[in-house]
Phi, psi and omega in degrees: 000320181297324180298317179295317178300318179295319178296317178296317179298319179296317179295316179299316178300316179297316180294323178296315179298320179297316178299312182302315180297314180295319178298314180300315179297319178297315179300315180294320179298329177273006178052047180249139172281169176300321180294317178297318178297315180299317180298316180292327182271353182060044173230171177276155183303324181300330177297314179297315180298317180296321177295311182294334179262011179055035178274330182223153173255116185289153173288162181303317180298322178291320176304314180296318179301322183273337181274323184302315179298340178268357180086024182235166175218185178261138177225136178271124178228152176296143183300320181287354177261356186289000000 
């Protein structure tokens, strides 16, 4: 059982890193500073910085707040289809 838990934790960590990287790239592609992104998402700049620096894992509501101004949303997909 511990091996599976470790494997799941590793996968979650990998997916989180992938999300952070993609979010950062999207923000840069939209030529937005962290402050501009925060203003559009109605969060504080530190929230954007903490997400991009993998200091915090945002709640779903925060994910939506930061993705919608970029024209994105959250979609559930099977891991093997990613």
